[in-house]
C-alpha positions in Angstrom: -14.5 -34.0 34.0 -14.7 -37.5 32.9 -18.0 -39.2 33.3 -19.0 -42.7 33.5 -22.0 -44.7 33.7 -23.8 -47.7 32.6 -25.7 -48.5 29.2 -28.9 -46.6 31.1 -27.0 -43.7 31.4 -27.1 -44.3 35.3 -23.6 -43.2 37.0 -21.8 -46.2 38.3 -19.7 -46.5 41.6 -16.5 -47.0 40.1 -13.2 -46.7 41.6 -10.6 -43.5 41.1 -8.4 -46.3 39.5 -11.0 -47.3 36.9 -11.8 -43.3 36.2 -7.9 -42.9 35.8 -7.0 -45.2 33.3 -9.8 -44.1 31.2 -8.2 -41.1 31.4 -4.7 -42.3 30.2 -6.3 -44.4 27.6 -8.0 -41.5 25.9 -5.3 -39.3 26.1 -3.4 -42.5 24.5 -5.7 -42.5 21.5 -5.3 -38.7 21.0 -2.1 -39.3 20.5 -2.5 -41.9 18.3 -4.1 -39.7 16.1 -1.6 -37.0 16.3 1.4 -39.5 15.3 -1.4 -40.9 12.1 -2.0 -36.8 10.8 1.7 -35.5 11.2 0.1 -31.7 9.6 -0.5 -31.5 12.8 3.0 -31.5 13.8 6.0 -28.9 13.1 4.2 -26.5 11.2 0.7 -26.2 11.6 -1.6 -26.2 8.4 -5.3 -25.2 9.3 -8.2 -24.7 6.9 -5.4 -24.8 4.3 -3.0 -22.0 5.6 0.1 -23.0 6.5 2.0 -20.9 9.2 5.3 -18.8 8.5 6.0 -17.0 11.3 5.0 -14.3 13.6 6.3 -10.3 13.5 5.0 -9.3 16.8 7.5 -7.0 18.2 7.3 -3.7 20.2 8.4 -1.6 17.1 4.5 -2.2 16.1 3.0 0.0 18.6 4.1 3.0 17.2 1.7 1.8 14.4 -1.4 0.9 16.0 -0.5 -2.5 17.2 -2.1 -3.8 20.5 -5.9 -2.4 19.8 -8.1 -4.8 17.5 -8.6 -4.5 13.9 -5.3 -2.1 13.5 -4.2 -3.7 10.9 -7.8 -3.9 8.8 -8.5 -1.7 5.7 -11.3 0.4 7.4 -8.9 1.4 10.5 -8.4 4.7 11.8 -5.3 5.2 10.3 -4.1 3.6 7.7 -1.0 1.3 7.7 0.6 0.2 4.4 2.4 -3.0 3.5 4.9 -4.3 1.5 6.1 -7.5 1.1 9.4 -9.3 -0.1 10.4 -13.2 -0.3 11.8 -12.6 3.5 10.7 -9.5 4.9 7.9 -7.1 5.5 7.7 -3.5 5.6 5.3 -1.6 7.5 4.9 2.4 7.4 2.3 4.8 8.6 2.6 8.8 7.8 6.3 9.3 8.7 7.5 5.7 9.2 9.0 2.7 7.7 9.4 -0.6 9.5 11.5 -3.0 7.7 11.4 -6.6 9.8 11.4 -10.5 9.4 9.6 -13.1 10.5 11.4 -16.2 10.7 14.1 -15.0 13.3 12.8 -13.0 16.1 16.0 -12.1 17.1 16.7 -10.1 13.4 17.2 -6.9 13.4 14.8 -4.3 13.0 15.0 -1.5 10.8 13.4 2.0 11.0 13.7 4.7 8.7 12.6 8.4 8.8 12.5 9.9 5.5 12.6 13.4 5.5 9.7 15.1 5.1 8.5 18.7 4.5 6.2 20.0 7.6 5.3 23.3 5.9 3.4 21.4 3.2 2.5 18.5 6.0 3.8 15.5 4.2 3.7 12.1 4.5 4.2 9.0 3.3 1.6 7.5 0.9 2.8 4.1 -0.8 5.5 2.0 -0.2 6.9 -1.4 -2.2 10.2 -3.3 -2.7 12.4 -3.6 -5.9 14.1 -6.6 -5.8 16.8 -7.3 -8.6 19.6 -10.1 -8.2 21.8 -9.3 -5.8 20.4 -5.7 -4.2 17.6 -5.4 -2.1 15.8 -1.7 -1.4 12.0 -0.2 -0.4 10.7 2.5 -2.3 8.8 5.2 -0.7 6.1 7.7 -2.5 5.0 10.9 -0.7 2.2 13.2 -0.8 4.1 15.4 -2.9 5.1 13.5 -5.5 8.6 12.5 -4.7 10.1 9.1 -5.2 12.5 8.0 -2.4 14.8 4.7 -2.5 16.3 3.9 1.0 18.8 0.8 1.3 18.2 -1.5 3.8 20.4 0.2 6.3 18.1 3.4 6.4 20.7 5.1 3.5 19.0 7.3 1.2 20.0 6.0 -2.4 17.8 8.4 -4.5 14.9 11.1 -4.1 13.4 12.6 -7.3 10.4 14.4 -7.8 7.8 13.0 -10.3 5.3 15.5 -10.6 3.0 17.9 -8.0 0.6 15.6 -6.5 0.4 12.8 -4.2 1.9 9.6 -4.9 -1.0 6.7 -4.9 0.8 3.8 -5.7 4.1 2.2 -6.3 3.6 -0.7 -9.1 6.7 -3.4 -9.9 5.7 -5.6 -12.6 7.6 -7.3 -15.6 6.7 -10.2 -18.4 10.2 -11.9 -19.5 10.3 -12.9 -23.4 9.0 -16.2 -24.1 6.5 -18.3 -26.4 3.7 -15.6 -25.6 5.8 -12.6 -25.5 7.9 -11.3 -28.4 9.0 -8.7 -26.1 10.6 -8.3 -22.2 9.0 -5.7 -20.2 10.1 -4.8 -16.4 9.1 -1.3 -15.3 7.7 0.6 -12.0 4.7 2.7 -12.2 3.8 5.5 -10.2 0.7 6.2 -10.0 -1.0 10.1 -9.7 -4.4 11.3 -9.3 -4.6 11.8 -13.2 -0.7 10.9 -14.0 0.9 7.7 -14.8 4.7 8.2 -15.3 6.9 4.6 -16.0 10.6 4.1 -14.9 12.1 1.0 -17.2 13.6 -1.5 -14.6 17.7 -1.5 -16.6 17.6 2.0 -15.6 16.9 1.9 -11.8 19.4 -1.6 -11.8 22.3 0.6 -13.3 21.8 3.6 -11.0 21.5 0.8 -7.9 24.4 -0.9 -8.7 26.7 2.4 -9.1 25.5 3.7 -5.8 26.5 -0.1 -4.0 29.9 -0.5 -5.7 30.3 3.3 -4.5 29.0 2.8 -0.8 31.7 -0.7 -1.0 34.6 1.1 -2.4 34.8 3.8 1.1 34.5 2.6 4.9 30.6 0.4 5.4 30.0 3.4 8.4 31.1 6.2 6.2 29.1 8.8 4.3 30.7 11.2 2.9 29.7 14.5 2.1 29.1 14.4 -1.7 26.2 12.0 -1.2 24.8 14.5 1.1 25.1 17.1 -1.8 23.9 14.9 -4.6 20.9 14.2 -2.8 17.6 15.1 -4.8 19.7 16.8 -8.3 18.6 16.7 -10.8 21.7 15.7 -12.9 20.8 12.4 -11.6 17.6 11.8 -12.4 16.3 8.7 -13.6 14.7 8.8 -17.1 11.1 8.3 -17.1 8.1 8.7 -19.0 5.0 10.4 -17.7 1.4 11.0 -19.1 -1.5 12.9 -18.2 -4.4 10.1 -18.4 -7.3 13.3 -16.6 -9.4 13.0 -19.6 -12.5 11.1 -17.8 -11.4 12.9 -14.4 -8.7 11.8 -11.4 -8.1 8.2 -11.5 -7.7 6.3 -8.0 -5.6 3.3 -9.2 -4.1 3.0 -12.7 -2.0 0.3 -13.7 0.6 -0.4 -17.1 -0.9 -3.4 -18.0 1.9 -4.0 -20.6 3.0 -3.6 -24.3 0.8 -3.0 -26.9 1.0 -2.7 -30.8 0.6 0.8 -32.6 -3.0 2.0 -34.1 -3.7 1.3 -37.8 -2.3 3.5 -40.4 0.3 4.5 -38.5 4.2 4.1 -39.8 6.2 1.6 -38.0 8.8 3.1 -35.5 11.1 1.9 -33.0 9.0 3.7 -30.5 6.8 1.4 -28.1 3.4 1.5 -27.4 2.0 0.9 -23.6 -1.7 0.0 -22.6 -2.9 1.6 -19.1 -6.3 0.9 -17.4 -7.5 3.6 -14.9 -10.3 3.8 -12.6 -11.9 6.6 -10.5 -14.8 8.0 -9.5 -16.1 9.3 -12.7 -15.3 6.4 -14.7 -15.2 3.0 -13.4 -12.9 1.9 -16.4 -10.6 3.8 -18.9 -8.0 2.7 -21.0 -5.5 4.8 -23.1 -2.5 3.9 -25.3 0.6 5.4 -23.9 2.8 6.7 -26.9 6.7 7.6 -26.0 6.0 10.3 -28.4 6.5 13.8 -26.2 4.1 15.8 -29.0 2.2 17.6 -26.5 -1.5 18.2 -26.3 -3.0 21.9 -25.2 -3.8 20.4 -21.5 -0.5 19.0 -21.6 1.3 22.3 -22.3 -0.7 24.1 -20.0 0.3 21.6 -17.4 3.7 21.3 -17.8 4.5 25.1 -19.1 1.9 27.3 -17.8 2.1 26.2 -14.3 5.4 26.2 -13.6 5.9 29.8 -14.8 3.2 31.1 -13.3 4.8 29.6 -10.0 8.2 30.7 -10.8 6.7 34.5 -11.7 4.7 34.4 -8.1 8.4 33.9 -6.4 9.8 36.4 -8.2 7.5 38.5 -7.4 7.8 37.6 -3.4 11.4 37.8 -3.8 11.2 41.8 -4.4 9.0 42.7 -1.9 10.8 40.6 0.8 14.3 41.8 -1.0 15.4 42.6 2.1 15.1 39.2 3.1 18.3 36.9 3.0 18.7 34.8 0.2 17.3 31.2 1.2 20.0 28.6 0.1 17.1 25.5 -0.2 17.9 23.9 -3.5 15.8 24.9 -6.6 12.8 23.5 -7.7 13.4 20.7 -9.8 12.6 20.8 -13.9 9.2 18.6 -14.4 9.1 16.6 -17.6 6.4 17.3 -20.2 3.7 14.5 -21.1 3.8 12.0 -23.9 0.7 11.3 -25.7 -1.6 9.2 -24.4 -4.7 8.4 -26.4 -8.2 7.2 -25.2 -9.3 3.7 -26.1 -12.5 3.5 -24.2 -14.3 4.5 -21.0 -17.1 2.5 -18.6 -19.1 4.9 -17.1 -22.0 3.5 -14.6 -23.0 6.4 -12.0 -23.1 5.8 -8.8 -20.7 3.1 -9.1 -16.8 4.1 -8.8 -13.8 2.0 -9.2 -11.6 1.4 -5.9 -9.0 -1.0 -6.3 -7.4 -2.8 -9.5 -5.2 -5.9 -9.4 -3.4 -7.3 -12.2 -2.4 -11.2 -13.0 1.4 -11.9 -13.7 1.0 -11.5 -17.3 -1.4 -8.3 -17.4 -3.3 -10.0 -19.3 -6.2 -9.8 -16.5 -7.2 -7.2 -14.4 -9.7 -7.5 -10.9 -11.2 -4.5 -10.3 -13.5 -3.9 -7.1 -16.2 -0.9 -7.1 -18.7 1.0 -4.6 -21.3 -1.2 -5.3 -19.5 -4.3 -3.9 -18.5 -5.9 -6.9 -15.7 -7.3 -8.9 -14.8 -7.3 -12.3 -12.8 -9.3 -14.3 -11.4 -7.3 -17.0 -9.9 -8.9 -20.1 -6.9 -6.2 -20.4 -6.4 -6.5 -24.7 -9.8 -7.1 -25.8 -10.9 -4.5 -22.9 -13.8 -6.4 -22.0 -15.4 -7.4 -18.6 -15.7 -11.5 -18.5 -16.7 -12.5 -15.4 -18.8 -10.0 -12.5 -19.2 -11.5 -8.5 -21.2 -9.4 -6.6 -21.6 -9.1 -2.5 -17.9 -8.2 -1.9 -18.1 -5.1 -0.2 -14.5 -3.8 0.6 -13.1 -6.3 -0.8 -9.0 -7.3 -1.6 -8.2 -9.2 -4.4 -4.4 -11.1 -5.8 -4.1 -13.4 -8.0 -2.3 -16.9 -7.3 -1.1 -19.8 -8.7 -2.6 -22.8 -7.9 -2.2 -26.8 -8.4 -5.9 -28.1 -9.3 -7.4 -30.8 -11.3 -4.2 -32.6 -10.6 -2.8 -36.1 -12.7 -2.8 -38.3 -9.4 0.1 -40.5 -11.1 2.2 -37.1 -11.0 0.9 -36.4 -7.5 2.6 -39.7 -6.4 5.8 -39.5 -7.8 8.0 -37.9 -5.6 10.2 -37.4 -8.9 8.2 -34.9 -10.3 8.4 -31.8 -9.9 5.6 -29.6 -11.0 6.6 -26.7 -13.8 4.7 -23.6 -15.0 2.2 -25.2 -16.9 1.1 -27.9 -13.7 -0.3 -24.6 -11.9 -3.7 -22.8 -12.8 -4.1 -19.2 -12.6 -6.7 -18.4 -9.3 -7.7 -15.2 -8.0 -7.7 -15.0 -3.7 -10.8 -12.6 -2.8 -10.8 -11.6 0.5 -14.2 -10.3 2.0 -13.7 -8.4 5.1 -16.8 -7.8 6.1 -17.5 -11.7 5.8 -15.1 -12.9 7.3 -13.3 -15.3 4.7 -11.2 -15.8 1.7 -12.4 -17.3 -1.3 -9.8 -18.7 -4.5 -11.9 -18.9 -8.0 -10.2 -20.6 -10.9 -9.8 -18.3 -13.8 -11.0 -17.6 -16.1 -15.2 -19.0 -15.6 -13.9 -22.1 -13.1 -15.7 -22.8 -9.7 -14.9 -21.8 -6.4 -11.8 -24.3 -5.1 -11.2 -22.8 -1.8 -13.0 -20.8 1.1 -11.1 -20.2 4.3 -12.1 -18.3 7.2 -10.3 -15.2 8.9 -10.5 -12.6 11.6 -11.4 -8.9 11.3 -8.0 -7.7 11.3 -6.1 -10.0 8.8 -4.7 -8.7 5.3 -3.9 -10.3 2.1 -0.2 -10.1 0.9 2.0 -10.7 -1.8 5.3 -10.8 -2.5 7.0 -8.3 -5.1 8.2 -8.8 -8.9 12.1 -9.4 -8.9 13.3 -8.2 -11.6 15.5 -10.1 -13.9 15.4 -13.3 -11.8 16.4 -16.3 -14.6 14.3 -19.2 -14.8 13.6 -21.0 -11.7 13.8 -24.5 -11.6 11.3 -25.9 -9.6 9.5 -23.0 -11.0 8.2 -21.1 -8.4 4.2 -19.9 -8.6 2.6 -16.8 -7.2 1.6 -17.0 -3.6 -0.6 -15.0 -1.6 -0.1 -14.6 2.1 -2.5 -14.0 4.6 -1.2 -11.6 7.8 -3.0 -11.4 10.8 -3.1 -7.7 12.6 -4.2 -9.3 16.0 -2.0 -12.2 16.5 1.2 -11.0 14.0 1.2 -14.6 12.5 1.8 -14.9 8.9 0.9 -17.4 7.2 0.7 -18.5 3.2 -2.3 -20.3 1.2 -1.6 -23.7 0.5 -1.0 -24.1 -3.5 -1.7 -27.7 -3.2 -5.7 -29.0 -2.8 -6.7 -32.5 -1.7 
């Protein structure tokens, strides 16, 4: 309703025409405001968020969509998400859905891996593997299997890493530049007390061979040879595996990069990696990982004694049930022996427990959340905590790059394209209990951004792209916000006015 009155607040006896004229004048004024603020048109920008599209579809009902807060980390059913530049993969215990957000007519793909019903096998981790012209989805299971599928849903590779649940699949890499003498690209498989590393070049070669063989046949033909090769040990990808169970089973871990060999040790061609683990017994632990397979006593027991024990039990069972027909199942894959892992440091602070781990692009910083609602910023080279945030229970963190304290002359120039040196590393913190997203400048900078968000939101970040050349213009590290209740996908703006 539109109220018209005199200066004293008493209503006037205006005609309907006068009231209509006043309404039209106000609508014209509001339309002029919209024209003066073009941001409100086309793609909407609200509190430093730019909407990109919507993922809402009927296929999401299988994952719990439609219930309030179904995508929240503390929801009853755990939903896994993995983001790429133009695709989103969502998984529950038994199925993976691949969809896009820019085009509603884009076909969606459902992948249902062949899981063991006897051992209640389920999907526990997903991640994209993106190369120059190849993109596949990697799946980790509760039995320790690593699966790779094409975007059509074809099984490309199946390999057991180790007995146990795959907690996380991490894809990262560092390019060779002025700061890095050696380039390193890898896929890290995290399991309770175990870390495995696959080299990116080995995965690329395997995928290229598979796609070349696939394209040489009819596009919809699947040969019997491919079915026989699935899970064959002859096609196993080479990898290194380490036992990091010295301070208890870890809940998350990451290989931060290449580190120098220990002092007083002869130089060799083998590499040493630094790994950071977090868990219930030790909030933070660090290890030096060697490519040398000289195993410790624990490694011998886990890699030799345990398989022999299982083999003896199986042979004894066959003797008892020898009247039964011989099963036609494939033989169990031979597990790889552990390489050497040396402890560097450990932080125990009971009852504090580590919960989540996030690495910066270069791997020199790690953000660690704990059970006391604190976020620890760890320098992975000096192995020192350099910053602490308090009061962030159930938080989720991602590193991102923003244009902070820009030069006004450069900002006003339409010819200047921001480069890598123009961006500043920041940490985006999603505090679901507060309903807020904060962005803090690294390492000791202030809070530069605060965004209110709904309860059923989740922060996501596109996966690392293998072998990508130096882009021009430079593509910064971005963070996306997915609203599970509305299905809207937005990106945090990297420009601060």
